[in-house]
C-alpha positions as CSV (number, residue, x, y, z in Angstrom):
1,M,0.1,0.0,0.0
2,S,0.9,3.6,-0.2
3,G,0.0,4.5,3.3
4,R,-3.4,6.0,2.4
5,P,-7.0,4.5,2.9
6,H,-8.2,2.3,0.4
7,Q,-10.2,4.9,-1.5
8,P,-12.3,6.1,1.4
9,P,-15.5,8.1,0.1
10,R,-11.2,8.7,-1.5
11,H,-3.1,1.6,28.0
12,R,-5.2,2.5,29.6
13,G,-2.8,4.9,31.7
14,P,-2.7,8.2,33.5
15,A,-5.2,10.8,32.4
16,A,-2.4,13.2,31.6
17,L,-0.6,10.6,29.5
18,A,-0.7,11.0,25.8
19,L,0.7,7.9,24.1
20,T,2.0,8.9,20.7
21,L,4.8,7.3,18.6
22,A,6.3,9.2,15.8
23,L,8.4,7.2,13.4
24,A,10.4,8.6,10.7
25,L,8.7,8.0,7.1
26,L,10.2,5.3,5.4
27,T,9.8,2.0,3.3
28,G,12.7,-0.2,4.2
29,A,13.3,-3.3,6.1
30,C,16.8,-3.3,7.4
31,A,18.8,-6.7,7.3
32,G,21.0,-8.7,5.2
33,N,21.1,-12.6,4.3
34,S,22.4,-13.3,7.5
35,G,20.0,-11.8,9.9
36,S,16.4,-10.5,10.5
37,A,15.1,-7.2,8.9
38,G,12.9,-6.9,11.9
39,A,13.5,-6.4,15.5
40,D,16.4,-8.6,16.9
41,P,14.3,-11.9,17.7
42,S,16.2,-12.2,20.9
43,P,14.6,-9.4,23.2
44,A,12.2,-11.3,25.4
45,S,9.8,-8.2,26.2
46,A,7.6,-6.5,24.1
47,S,9.1,-3.2,25.1
48,E,12.7,-4.5,24.0
49,R,11.5,-5.5,20.8
50,A,9.6,-2.2,20.1
51,A,12.7,-0.3,21.0
52,A,14.7,-2.4,18.5
53,A,12.0,-1.9,15.9
54,E,12.1,1.8,16.3
55,K,15.8,2.0,16.0
56,Q,15.7,0.0,12.8
57,L,12.9,2.2,11.4
58,A,14.7,5.3,12.2
59,K,17.5,4.5,9.6
60,N,15.2,5.0,6.8
61,T,17.0,2.6,4.7
62,V,16.5,-0.9,3.1
63,V,19.2,-3.6,3.0
64,P,18.8,-6.3,0.3
65,L,17.8,-9.9,1.5
66,E,21.0,-11.2,0.2
67,D,24.6,-9.8,-0.2
68,K,25.0,-10.9,-3.7
69,A,22.0,-9.8,-6.0
70,P,20.0,-12.3,-7.6
71,V,20.3,-12.6,-11.4
72,P,16.8,-12.6,-13.2
73,E,16.0,-15.5,-15.4
74,L,14.0,-14.2,-18.1
75,P,11.6,-14.3,-20.0
76,V,8.5,-15.1,-17.8
77,T,4.9,-14.6,-18.5
78,V,2.9,-13.9,-15.5
79,D,-0.7,-12.9,-15.0
80,S,-1.7,-9.3,-14.3
81,S,-4.4,-8.1,-12.0
82,D,-6.1,-6.4,-15.0
83,G,-6.7,-9.6,-16.7
84,R,-3.9,-9.7,-19.0
85,E,-0.8,-11.8,-19.5
86,V,2.4,-10.2,-19.5
87,T,5.8,-11.3,-20.8
88,V,8.8,-9.5,-19.1
89,K,11.9,-10.2,-21.1
90,D,14.1,-7.7,-19.6
91,A,14.4,-6.4,-15.9
92,S,17.5,-4.2,-16.3
93,R,15.3,-0.9,-16.0
94,I,12.6,-1.5,-13.3
95,L,9.9,1.2,-12.5
96,P,7.8,0.7,-9.5
97,L,4.8,3.0,-9.5
98,N,4.1,2.1,-5.8
99,G,6.2,2.7,-2.6
100,G,5.6,-0.7,-1.3
101,V,6.2,-2.5,-4.4
102,A,9.4,-0.5,-4.5
103,E,10.3,-1.6,-1.1
104,I,10.0,-5.2,-2.1
105,V,12.1,-4.6,-5.3
106,F,15.0,-3.2,-3.3
107,T,14.6,-5.8,-0.5
108,L,14.8,-8.6,-3.1
109,G,18.3,-7.0,-3.9
110,L,17.2,-5.5,-7.2
111,G,17.4,-1.8,-6.4
112,D,20.3,-1.0,-8.7
113,R,18.0,-1.8,-11.4
114,V,15.3,0.7,-10.6
115,V,15.3,3.8,-12.5
116,G,12.4,5.9,-11.1
117,R,9.8,6.2,-8.3
118,D,6.4,7.5,-7.5
119,I,5.8,9.8,-4.8
120,T,5.2,7.2,-1.7
121,A,8.8,5.7,-2.3
122,T,10.5,7.7,0.2
123,F,13.2,5.5,1.9
124,E,16.7,6.9,1.4
125,E,17.7,4.5,-1.6
126,A,14.8,5.9,-3.5
127,K,14.9,9.4,-2.9
128,K,17.6,10.1,-5.4
129,L,15.7,8.6,-8.3
130,P,13.3,10.8,-10.6
131,Q,9.9,11.1,-9.4
132,V,7.2,10.1,-12.1
133,T,4.0,10.9,-10.2
134,K,2.4,14.2,-9.3
135,A,0.4,13.9,-6.0
136,H,-0.6,10.3,-6.9
137,D,-1.2,10.6,-10.7
138,V,1.4,9.0,-12.7
139,S,2.8,11.0,-15.7
140,A,3.4,8.8,-18.9
141,E,5.7,11.2,-20.4
142,S,7.9,11.1,-17.3
143,V,7.9,7.1,-17.3
144,L,8.7,6.8,-21.0
145,S,11.6,9.3,-20.6
146,L,13.4,6.9,-18.5
147,H,13.1,4.1,-20.9
148,P,11.8,1.2,-18.4
149,T,12.1,-2.2,-19.7
150,V,9.2,-3.4,-16.9
151,V,6.5,-1.3,-15.0
152,L,5.1,-2.6,-11.9
153,A,1.7,-1.1,-10.7
154,D,-1.3,-1.8,-8.6
155,T,-4.9,-1.6,-9.3
156,D,-4.9,1.7,-7.8
157,T,-2.3,3.2,-10.0
158,G,-3.8,5.8,-12.4
159,P,-4.9,7.7,-14.4
160,K,-6.0,4.7,-16.6
161,E,-5.0,6.6,-19.6
162,A,-1.4,7.0,-18.5
163,I,-1.2,3.2,-18.0
164,D,-2.5,2.5,-21.4
165,Q,0.1,5.0,-22.8
166,I,3.0,3.1,-21.3
167,R,1.7,-0.2,-22.5
168,D,0.9,1.1,-25.8
169,A,4.5,2.3,-26.0
170,G,5.6,-1.5,-25.8
171,V,6.6,-1.6,-22.0
172,P,5.3,-4.6,-20.2
173,V,3.1,-3.3,-17.3
174,V,2.3,-6.0,-14.3
175,V,-0.5,-4.9,-12.4
176,L,-0.7,-6.1,-8.7
177,D,-3.7,-6.3,-6.3
178,P,-3.1,-3.9,-3.3
179,A,-1.9,-5.0,-0.2
180,T,-4.8,-4.7,2.7
181,E,-3.9,-7.5,5.1
182,L,-1.1,-9.5,6.3
183,A,-1.7,-12.5,3.9
184,D,-1.3,-10.1,1.0
185,V,2.5,-9.5,2.1
186,A,3.5,-12.9,0.9
187,T,1.3,-12.9,-2.2
188,R,2.5,-9.7,-3.6
189,T,6.2,-10.6,-2.7
190,T,5.9,-13.8,-4.6
191,R,4.0,-12.0,-7.6
192,I,6.7,-9.4,-7.8
193,A,9.7,-12.0,-7.6
194,E,8.2,-14.1,-10.2
195,A,7.6,-11.2,-12.6
196,L,11.2,-9.9,-12.2
197,G,12.6,-13.7,-12.7
198,V,13.8,-14.1,-9.2
199,P,11.4,-16.6,-7.6
200,A,14.0,-17.8,-5.2
201,A,14.5,-14.5,-3.8
202,G,10.8,-14.1,-3.2
203,K,10.7,-17.3,-1.1
204,A,13.6,-16.4,0.9
205,L,12.1,-13.0,1.6
206,N,8.8,-14.4,2.5
207,S,10.3,-17.0,5.0
208,R,12.2,-14.2,6.5
209,I,9.0,-11.9,6.9
210,S,7.1,-14.9,8.3
211,K,9.7,-15.7,11.1
212,E,9.6,-11.9,11.9
213,L,5.9,-11.9,12.3
214,A,5.8,-15.2,14.3
215,A,8.6,-13.7,17.0
216,A,6.5,-10.4,16.9
217,R,3.3,-12.1,17.9
218,A,4.8,-14.6,20.4
219,V,5.3,-11.7,22.8
220,V,1.5,-10.6,22.9
221,P,0.6,-10.5,26.6
222,E,-1.6,-13.4,27.7
223,G,-5.3,-12.4,28.7
224,S,-4.8,-8.7,27.2
225,R,-7.4,-7.9,24.2
226,P,-7.7,-4.1,24.1
227,K,-10.3,-2.7,21.7
228,V,-8.6,-0.5,18.8
229,A,-10.4,2.1,16.8
230,F,-8.6,3.2,13.7
231,L,-9.5,6.7,13.0
232,Y,-8.4,8.1,9.6
233,M,-8.5,12.1,9.8
234,R,-7.4,15.0,7.5
235,G,-8.7,18.1,9.5
236,S,-8.2,20.7,6.8
237,A,-10.1,18.6,4.5
238,A,-12.9,17.7,7.1
239,V,-12.5,14.1,6.5
240,Y,-13.3,12.2,9.8
241,L,-13.5,8.3,9.2
242,M,-13.6,5.3,11.3
243,G,-12.0,2.0,10.0
244,G,-13.9,-1.1,9.8
245,K,-13.6,-4.5,7.9
246,G,-11.0,-4.0,5.3
247,S,-9.4,-0.7,6.3
248,G,-6.0,-2.2,6.3
249,A,-5.5,-1.4,9.9
250,D,-7.9,-4.3,11.1
251,S,-5.4,-7.0,10.1
252,L,-2.5,-5.3,11.9
253,I,-4.7,-4.9,15.1
254,E,-5.4,-8.4,15.1
255,A,-2.1,-9.7,14.3
256,A,-0.9,-7.6,17.6
257,G,-3.5,-9.2,19.6
258,A,-6.1,-6.8,19.7
259,V,-9.7,-6.2,18.7
260,D,-10.7,-3.8,15.9
261,A,-13.3,-1.8,17.7
262,G,-15.0,-0.8,14.5
263,V,-15.3,-4.4,13.1
264,D,-16.4,-5.4,16.6
265,A,-19.0,-2.9,16.4
266,G,-20.4,-4.2,13.2
267,L,-18.8,-1.7,10.6
268,D,-18.5,-3.8,7.6
269,K,-16.9,-1.1,5.3
270,P,-13.4,-0.3,5.1
271,F,-14.3,3.2,6.4
272,T,-17.3,5.0,7.7
273,P,-17.9,8.6,8.5
274,L,-17.3,9.0,12.2
275,T,-20.1,9.8,14.5
276,G,-20.3,10.3,18.1
277,E,-22.9,7.4,18.5
278,A,-20.3,5.0,16.4
279,L,-17.4,6.1,18.7
280,V,-19.5,5.5,21.9
281,R,-20.9,2.0,20.7
282,A,-17.5,0.9,19.6
283,Q,-16.0,1.8,23.1
284,P,-12.0,1.8,22.2
285,D,-9.5,1.4,25.0
286,V,-7.0,2.7,22.6
287,I,-7.2,4.9,19.4
288,L,-4.9,4.3,16.5
289,M,-4.2,7.0,13.9
290,M,-1.6,8.2,11.4
291,T,0.8,10.9,12.5
292,K,-0.3,13.2,9.9
293,G,-4.1,12.6,10.8
294,L,-3.6,13.6,14.5
295,E,-1.5,16.6,13.6
296,S,-4.2,17.8,11.2
297,V,-6.7,18.2,13.9
298,G,-4.1,19.9,16.5
299,G,-2.6,16.8,18.1
300,V,-4.3,15.0,21.1
301,D,-5.6,18.3,22.6
302,G,-7.3,19.1,19.2
303,L,-9.0,15.4,19.2
304,D,-12.3,16.8,20.3
305,V,-14.6,14.9,18.4
306,P,-18.2,13.9,19.6
307,G,-18.4,11.0,21.8
308,I,-14.6,10.5,22.4
309,K,-14.9,11.6,26.0
310,E,-17.4,8.8,26.6
311,T,-14.9,6.1,25.6
312,P,-11.9,4.5,27.7
313,A,-9.5,5.8,25.1
314,G,-10.6,9.1,25.4
315,L,-10.8,9.4,29.2
316,D,-7.4,8.0,29.4
317,R,-5.8,9.9,26.4
318,R,-4.5,6.7,24.9
319,I,-3.5,7.6,21.4
320,V,-1.0,5.6,19.4
321,T,0.3,6.9,16.2
322,L,2.3,5.8,13.2
323,E,3.6,7.5,10.3
324,D,1.5,7.6,7.2
325,G,3.9,5.8,5.2
326,V,4.8,3.3,7.6
327,L,1.3,1.9,9.2
328,L,-0.3,0.4,6.0
329,S,2.6,-0.3,3.8
330,Y,2.2,-4.0,4.0
331,G,5.8,-5.2,3.0
332,P,9.2,-6.1,4.4
333,R,9.0,-3.8,7.3
334,T,5.5,-4.8,8.4
335,P,6.7,-7.0,11.2
336,L,8.5,-4.0,12.6
337,V,4.9,-2.4,12.9
338,I,3.6,-5.3,14.8
339,D,6.5,-5.3,17.2
340,I,5.5,-1.5,18.0
341,L,1.7,-2.1,17.9
342,V,2.4,-5.2,20.3
343,D,3.9,-3.0,23.0
344,R,1.9,0.1,22.5
345,L,-1.5,-1.3,22.3
346,H,-1.2,-3.6,25.5
347,R,0.4,-1.1,27.7
348,T,-1.4,-0.5,30.8
């Protein structure tokens, strides 16, 4: 994902405590072939794992899975999520049109083949590359000027006319489904690795991510099941939404051993306009937000929405935040997000 909602209408602690966590915006998992990209699996406590995860994230870099980059074995023909079959003959000039996809390509060890980036690829290795999007719209002219041999997009990438223009110029365009839950990480990694002719590297990366996720979830406190409401806000645009089933945050909350308050309250859409009644009905113990969303309403003190003071989270001012580009990225660094959430959501 790109760190934004999927096209929305598109501890318990002291009363004075505002638990917020601001992480540096990045898209990189930090480890080589000999170690883990997530927090060190040796720390026994959730707080130690969270501290190690924060340290990794603060580097704002990616480290390839292997010391020696894999060599693509091409040509390959793969299924594209737009219903096409796409043949990739050359992966010497790769152009990912999504930050999460770029992160996977770099982590697979193919970063030196990437020739451009979109606006959501903000980790250090990608920053030096030419940007081919304005806001979130792709410029076909900018893409074609970089002479890519393969373009990786997802079904949210647009406008459609730009993607058609790139394809009509003879460039293979592989379209992927967006990643909105933990199960999608392995699927997306596998599809990207296969499209680029490095399936073995994809299997190795999936194995690493699986082990890191298992280690993160192993330290969830027994008997602790806090209810967590994911609120998506953009105060300047008067956007106030509560996450429900399919928001992207629901899978992370569940993985961290908590209960998504929106889902538990019966919200069956990814995002629903926030009302005082819905918030009171959800009764969250913790509120989870993106950092920019909380900033847009004036921080914790500005989070004065109807109903919030009638919830345990509002009374105790239990607000957990993660940077926009981190929380819903669903990629090699997702285990780090789980490490942090396990610690922050279960604090008492």
